[in-house]
C-alpha positions as CSV (number, residue, x, y, z in Angstrom):
1,M,-19.0,-19.3,-0.5
2,D,-18.9,-20.7,2.7
3,M,-17.7,-18.6,5.8
4,N,-17.0,-21.2,8.4
5,L,-13.4,-22.4,8.4
6,S,-11.8,-25.3,8.4
7,A,-9.7,-27.4,10.8
8,E,-7.3,-27.0,8.9
9,E,-7.6,-23.3,9.1
10,L,-8.5,-23.1,12.3
11,A,-4.9,-24.5,12.3
12,F,-3.3,-22.2,10.4
13,Q,-5.6,-19.5,12.4
14,Q,-3.5,-20.4,15.5
15,E,-0.2,-20.7,13.8
16,V,-0.4,-17.5,12.2
17,R,-1.9,-16.2,16.0
18,S,1.3,-17.9,17.9
19,F,4.2,-16.5,15.2
20,C,2.6,-12.8,15.8
21,E,2.5,-13.2,19.1
22,A,6.3,-14.3,19.6
23,T,7.2,-11.7,16.8
24,I,5.3,-8.2,17.3
25,T,6.8,-6.7,20.3
26,P,4.8,-4.4,22.7
27,E,6.2,-1.6,21.6
28,L,5.5,-2.1,18.3
29,K,1.8,-3.0,18.7
30,S,0.9,0.2,20.8
31,K,2.8,2.5,17.9
32,S,0.6,0.8,15.6
33,Y,-2.7,0.9,17.9
34,N,-1.7,4.8,18.7
35,G,-0.9,5.8,15.6
36,K,2.3,6.5,16.1
37,R,5.1,6.4,12.8
38,H,6.9,3.0,12.4
39,T,10.6,3.3,11.6
40,K,12.0,1.9,8.6
41,E,13.9,-0.7,11.6
42,D,10.7,-1.5,12.4
43,V,9.2,-2.3,9.1
44,L,12.4,-4.2,8.0
45,G,12.6,-6.4,11.3
46,W,8.4,-7.4,10.2
47,Q,9.0,-8.1,6.8
48,R,12.6,-10.3,7.6
49,A,11.0,-12.2,10.6
50,L,8.2,-13.1,7.7
51,A,10.9,-13.4,5.3
52,S,12.2,-16.0,7.2
53,K,9.1,-17.8,8.0
54,G,8.3,-17.9,4.3
55,W,5.3,-15.7,4.5
56,L,6.3,-12.8,3.0
57,T,5.5,-13.2,-0.3
58,P,2.8,-15.7,-0.1
59,S,0.8,-14.3,-3.7
60,W,3.3,-15.2,-5.7
61,P,3.3,-18.6,-7.5
62,V,4.9,-21.4,-5.7
63,E,7.6,-22.3,-8.2
64,H,8.8,-18.3,-7.0
65,G,8.5,-18.8,-3.3
66,G,5.0,-17.8,-3.1
67,C,2.6,-20.3,-0.2
68,D,-0.5,-22.2,-1.8
69,W,-2.6,-20.3,0.6
70,T,-6.4,-20.8,0.1
71,P,-8.1,-17.5,-0.5
72,F,-9.5,-17.6,3.4
73,Q,-5.7,-18.4,4.1
74,H,-4.6,-15.1,3.0
75,L,-7.4,-12.9,4.6
76,I,-6.8,-14.9,8.0
77,F,-3.0,-14.0,7.5
78,E,-3.5,-10.3,6.7
79,E,-6.2,-9.9,10.2
80,E,-4.2,-11.8,12.2
81,A,-1.1,-10.1,11.7
82,Y,-3.1,-6.4,11.3
83,G,-4.9,-7.6,14.4
84,A,-1.5,-8.3,16.7
85,G,-0.3,-4.9,15.4
86,A,2.3,-5.2,12.7
87,P,3.1,-2.6,10.6
88,R,1.9,-2.2,7.3
89,L,4.3,-3.9,4.6
90,V,6.7,-1.9,2.0
91,V,4.6,-3.2,-1.3
92,F,6.8,-1.5,-3.9
93,G,8.8,-5.0,-3.9
94,I,6.2,-7.6,-2.6
95,S,2.9,-6.9,-4.3
96,M,3.9,-4.7,-7.6
97,I,7.3,-5.4,-9.4
98,G,7.6,-8.8,-7.8
99,P,4.6,-10.1,-10.1
100,V,5.3,-8.0,-12.6
101,L,8.7,-9.8,-13.5
102,I,7.4,-12.8,-12.7
103,Q,5.0,-12.4,-15.1
104,F,6.9,-11.0,-18.1
105,A,10.7,-10.2,-17.0
106,S,13.3,-12.7,-18.5
107,D,15.0,-15.1,-16.6
108,E,17.9,-13.3,-16.0
109,M,16.1,-10.8,-14.6
110,K,14.0,-12.6,-12.3
111,K,17.0,-14.5,-10.8
112,E,18.8,-10.7,-10.4
113,H,16.1,-9.2,-8.6
114,L,13.4,-11.3,-6.9
115,P,15.7,-13.0,-4.3
116,G,16.4,-9.7,-2.4
117,I,12.1,-8.8,-2.5
118,Q,11.9,-12.6,-0.5
119,N,14.5,-11.7,2.1
120,S,14.0,-8.4,2.2
121,T,17.0,-6.8,2.1
122,V,16.4,-4.7,-1.3
123,W,13.9,-1.9,-1.1
124,W,11.7,-0.4,-4.0
125,C,9.9,2.2,-4.8
126,Q,7.7,3.5,-7.7
127,G,8.5,5.5,-10.3
128,F,4.9,6.2,-11.8
129,S,3.5,10.0,-11.3
130,E,5.0,13.0,-12.5
131,P,3.9,16.6,-12.1
132,G,1.0,16.7,-14.7
133,A,1.3,13.2,-15.3
134,G,-0.8,11.3,-12.1
135,S,-4.2,10.0,-13.0
136,D,-3.7,10.6,-16.4
137,L,-0.3,8.5,-16.3
138,A,0.0,8.4,-20.3
139,S,0.4,12.2,-20.5
140,L,4.1,11.3,-18.6
141,K,7.6,13.1,-19.9
142,T,10.1,11.5,-18.4
143,K,12.3,10.4,-21.7
144,A,14.8,7.2,-22.0
145,V,17.2,7.3,-25.1
146,R,18.4,3.8,-26.0
147,E,22.4,5.2,-26.8
148,G,24.4,1.3,-27.5
149,D,24.1,-0.5,-24.8
150,H,21.9,2.1,-22.0
151,Y,19.0,4.4,-22.2
152,I,19.5,7.8,-21.1
153,V,17.0,9.0,-18.7
154,N,15.9,12.4,-17.9
155,G,12.5,13.4,-16.1
156,Q,11.1,13.9,-12.8
157,K,8.9,11.6,-10.9
158,T,6.7,13.3,-7.7
159,W,5.3,11.2,-4.9
160,T,7.3,8.9,-4.8
161,T,7.1,6.9,-1.5
162,M,9.6,6.3,0.3
163,A,11.8,6.7,-2.2
164,Q,14.4,7.9,0.4
165,H,15.3,4.3,1.6
166,A,14.6,3.1,-1.6
167,D,17.6,1.2,-3.7
168,W,15.6,0.0,-6.8
169,I,13.2,2.1,-8.1
170,F,10.7,0.6,-11.5
171,C,10.2,4.0,-13.6
172,L,8.0,3.9,-16.7
173,V,9.5,6.4,-19.5
174,K,8.9,7.2,-22.7
175,T,10.5,5.9,-25.1
176,D,8.5,6.5,-28.8
177,P,7.1,10.5,-28.5
178,D,5.5,10.0,-32.0
179,C,3.0,7.2,-31.7
180,K,-0.2,7.0,-29.4
181,P,1.1,7.7,-25.7
182,Q,0.1,4.3,-24.1
183,A,2.4,2.8,-27.3
184,G,5.6,4.4,-26.7
185,I,5.9,3.9,-22.6
186,T,8.5,1.4,-21.5
187,M,9.2,0.2,-17.6
188,L,12.6,0.3,-16.9
189,L,14.5,-0.9,-13.4
190,I,17.3,2.2,-11.9
191,D,19.7,1.6,-9.5
192,M,19.0,4.5,-7.1
193,K,22.9,4.7,-6.2
194,S,23.1,6.1,-10.1
195,P,24.9,9.3,-10.9
196,G,22.2,11.6,-11.6
197,V,19.3,10.7,-9.1
198,E,18.4,12.5,-6.9
199,V,15.5,12.6,-4.2
200,R,14.5,15.5,-3.0
201,P,11.8,15.3,0.1
202,I,8.3,16.7,0.7
203,Q,7.0,17.2,3.6
204,T,2.7,16.2,4.1
205,M,0.5,18.6,6.3
206,D,0.4,15.3,8.8
207,G,4.0,16.5,9.1
208,G,5.6,13.6,7.8
209,H,8.5,12.9,5.2
210,E,6.8,9.7,3.1
211,V,6.8,11.2,0.0
212,N,9.6,12.3,-2.9
213,E,10.9,14.2,-5.6
214,V,12.9,11.9,-7.8
215,F,14.9,13.9,-10.4
216,L,16.6,11.9,-13.2
217,D,19.4,13.7,-14.8
218,N,21.1,12.0,-17.7
219,V,21.2,9.0,-15.8
220,K,22.6,5.8,-17.7
221,V,20.0,2.4,-17.0
222,P,21.5,-0.9,-18.4
223,V,19.5,-2.3,-21.6
224,E,19.5,-5.5,-19.4
225,N,17.0,-3.1,-16.8
226,L,14.5,-3.5,-19.0
227,V,11.4,-5.2,-18.4
228,G,9.8,-7.4,-21.5
229,E,9.6,-5.7,-24.3
230,E,10.1,-1.8,-25.1
231,N,7.2,0.5,-25.7
232,K,5.2,-2.4,-23.8
233,G,5.4,-0.4,-20.4
234,W,1.5,0.7,-20.7
235,T,0.8,-3.0,-20.4
236,Y,2.8,-4.1,-17.7
237,A,1.6,-1.4,-15.3
238,K,-1.9,-2.4,-16.1
239,F,-0.9,-5.5,-14.5
240,L,0.6,-3.6,-11.5
241,L,-1.9,-1.5,-10.6
242,G,-4.6,-4.1,-10.8
243,N,-2.7,-5.3,-8.0
244,E,-1.8,-2.3,-6.6
245,R,-5.8,-1.4,-6.2
246,K,-6.7,-4.7,-4.7
247,G,-3.8,-4.2,-2.0
248,I,-5.2,-1.0,-1.1
249,A,-8.4,-2.0,0.1
250,E,-6.9,-3.3,3.2
251,V,-9.5,-4.9,4.7
252,G,-7.3,-6.5,8.0
253,L,-6.1,-3.0,8.7
254,S,-9.2,-1.6,8.2
255,K,-10.9,-3.6,11.0
256,R,-8.2,-3.6,13.3
257,R,-9.0,0.9,13.0
258,L,-12.5,-0.1,13.4
259,E,-11.7,-1.9,17.0
260,H,-9.8,0.4,17.9
261,L,-11.9,3.4,16.8
262,K,-14.9,1.4,19.0
263,S,-12.5,1.1,22.1
264,L,-11.8,5.0,22.0
265,A,-16.0,5.8,21.9
266,K,-16.6,3.8,24.8
267,I,-13.8,6.2,27.0
268,E,-15.2,9.7,28.6
269,Q,-13.6,12.5,26.5
270,A,-13.6,16.1,26.9
271,G,-17.4,16.6,26.0
272,G,-18.3,14.9,29.0
273,R,-19.9,11.7,28.1
274,P,-18.7,8.5,25.6
275,M,-19.7,8.7,22.3
276,T,-21.2,5.3,22.4
277,E,-24.5,7.3,24.0
278,D,-25.0,9.2,21.1
279,P,-27.5,7.9,18.4
280,D,-26.1,9.5,15.4
281,F,-22.8,8.6,16.2
282,A,-24.0,5.0,16.5
283,R,-25.7,4.6,13.4
284,R,-22.4,6.1,11.0
285,I,-20.5,3.6,13.0
286,A,-22.7,1.0,12.4
287,E,-22.8,2.5,8.7
288,V,-18.8,1.8,8.3
289,E,-19.3,-1.6,9.5
290,I,-21.5,-2.8,7.6
291,N,-19.9,-1.5,4.5
292,L,-16.4,-3.1,5.8
293,L,-18.1,-6.1,5.6
294,T,-19.5,-6.0,2.5
295,L,-15.6,-5.2,1.3
296,E,-14.6,-8.2,3.1
297,M,-17.1,-10.3,1.1
298,M,-15.6,-8.6,-2.1
299,N,-12.1,-9.3,-1.5
300,L,-12.6,-13.2,-1.0
301,R,-14.4,-12.9,-4.0
302,L,-11.8,-11.0,-5.8
303,L,-9.2,-13.6,-4.1
304,N,-10.9,-16.7,-5.2
305,A,-11.4,-15.0,-9.2
306,M,-7.5,-14.5,-8.9
307,T,-6.1,-18.1,-7.9
308,S,-8.3,-19.5,-10.9
309,G,-6.5,-17.0,-13.2
310,S,-9.1,-14.7,-13.5
311,P,-7.4,-10.9,-14.0
312,P,-8.8,-8.4,-11.1
313,L,-10.1,-6.2,-13.9
314,E,-13.0,-3.7,-13.0
315,E,-13.2,-5.9,-9.3
316,A,-9.6,-4.1,-8.4
317,A,-11.6,-0.8,-8.8
318,M,-14.4,-1.3,-6.7
319,L,-12.2,-2.9,-3.7
320,K,-10.2,0.8,-4.3
321,I,-13.1,2.9,-4.3
322,K,-14.9,1.1,-1.5
323,G,-11.6,0.6,0.8
324,T,-10.5,4.0,0.8
325,E,-13.9,5.5,1.3
326,I,-14.1,3.3,4.5
327,Q,-10.0,4.4,5.5
328,Q,-11.5,8.0,5.4
329,G,-15.3,7.2,6.8
330,L,-12.9,5.9,9.9
331,T,-10.5,8.3,10.2
332,E,-13.4,10.9,10.2
333,L,-14.8,9.2,13.0
334,T,-11.9,8.7,15.3
335,M,-11.5,12.6,15.0
336,A,-15.5,13.4,16.4
337,V,-14.8,10.8,18.8
338,L,-12.0,12.5,20.2
339,G,-13.2,16.0,19.9
340,P,-10.8,19.2,20.8
341,Y,-8.0,16.3,21.7
342,S,-7.6,15.4,18.3
343,A,-6.5,19.0,17.5
344,P,-4.4,20.6,17.3
345,F,-2.0,18.3,16.0
346,Q,1.0,17.6,17.9
347,P,3.7,16.3,15.9
348,A,5.7,15.2,19.3
349,G,3.3,12.6,19.5
350,L,4.5,10.3,17.2
351,I,7.6,9.6,18.6
352,E,8.9,8.5,22.2
353,G,8.0,11.1,25.0
354,W,4.5,12.3,25.7
355,N,3.5,14.8,28.1
356,E,0.1,14.3,28.7
357,E,-0.7,17.5,30.5
358,L,0.1,20.0,27.8
359,A,-1.1,17.6,25.0
360,G,-4.1,15.6,25.9
361,P,-4.2,12.1,26.2
362,E,-1.4,10.4,24.3
363,Y,-3.5,7.9,22.5
364,A,-5.0,11.0,20.7
365,A,-1.3,11.7,18.9
366,G,-2.1,10.3,15.5
367,A,-5.4,11.0,15.0
368,A,-4.7,14.6,13.2
369,P,-2.1,13.2,11.2
370,A,-3.6,10.2,10.2
371,Y,-6.8,12.2,9.5
372,F,-4.5,14.3,6.5
373,N,-2.6,11.5,5.3
374,M,-6.0,9.4,4.2
375,R,-6.9,12.2,2.2
376,K,-4.2,10.5,-0.2
377,S,-6.1,7.0,0.0
378,S,-8.5,8.0,-2.9
379,I,-6.2,9.7,-5.6
380,Y,-3.1,7.2,-5.3
381,G,-3.8,3.8,-7.3
382,G,-5.5,5.4,-10.1
383,S,-7.8,8.4,-8.1
384,N,-11.4,7.2,-7.5
385,E,-13.4,9.2,-10.3
386,V,-10.7,7.1,-12.8
387,Q,-11.7,4.0,-11.3
388,R,-15.6,4.8,-11.7
389,Q,-15.3,5.3,-15.4
390,I,-13.4,2.1,-15.4
391,I,-15.9,0.5,-14.1
392,A,-18.8,2.1,-16.2
393,K,-17.0,1.1,-19.6
394,T,-16.2,-3.0,-18.6
395,V,-19.1,-3.0,-16.7
396,L,-22.1,-1.1,-17.5
397,S,-21.4,-0.4,-21.1
398,A,-21.3,-4.8,-21.6
């Protein structure tokens, strides 16, 4: 694969860079690089700027509002945006339910829901995991019983990211309990304002409110909110999770974090000398950088395969494993660089206002929260252990 950028790709790179420089404020960039939390307004502002440019859903088919980008252009955009300090996108509409609707939904459902994703006026969340049904998703218990022109849904979802902001949730529900577990699952779209929907926050150990429990108590869902066919939800879920696992790799974001880590390693921390003078640390950071370069090549291969219609399958599982291991490794090295400044966790450092005399340098504020938060990355989207089983079945048994 030729890694040299063509004249057209160089021009595109400059276009993306100029757009980011004009759109991403210094305040937003500072939040991104110092590990501070982005608000809902931060994320929506960035997404709507992309929507106005026509760049919010670039991987969608052109006829549905996507961009006819090459694999290199996708990579260029991701690297330039993250490098400029862009916040992470809310992918539940863009990369998860959007492609499912394009592939499997009726024309009426596409007309109703795709525009809200494309212009970032509708916020989605994912209703898959349940207590006792995370990696073993087929054992979910949430039930949907059809009564006339509605389904009546009862159950509980957990670890539902950003459900407190969501307008809609796409849910996997059990519609046929008497068959093989995977064969009796259906996907429904549920309005979060429906009577019987209750969202309860889960506060995580990094002090944040990112995930939630969602309770569904006799929620009436119109039959027209059925995605595709009843009892075919497992097929749609596998398609969706392939896209999710590929996106979890986040090569551009890890590159930004690596460069930030290198800049921190040059600073004399509480221990005296900068970490760049430590041979063992130099070895560890070189190992992460080599792995990240390998991940970038894997990502390009997958993007290239997807443009020719090949499904992600085991390649997405590989990206998910290696991507999350790199993300966790970067947060571990950042904690090592900062030493005592990385602990104890200071919640005040994640919002505006900071007393350096009491809490140490402001750039250290996000280290511990990021470390804690990244513990989950090897679990969500299908645990890394499950991904290894997928690879073993599809590759080693071939």
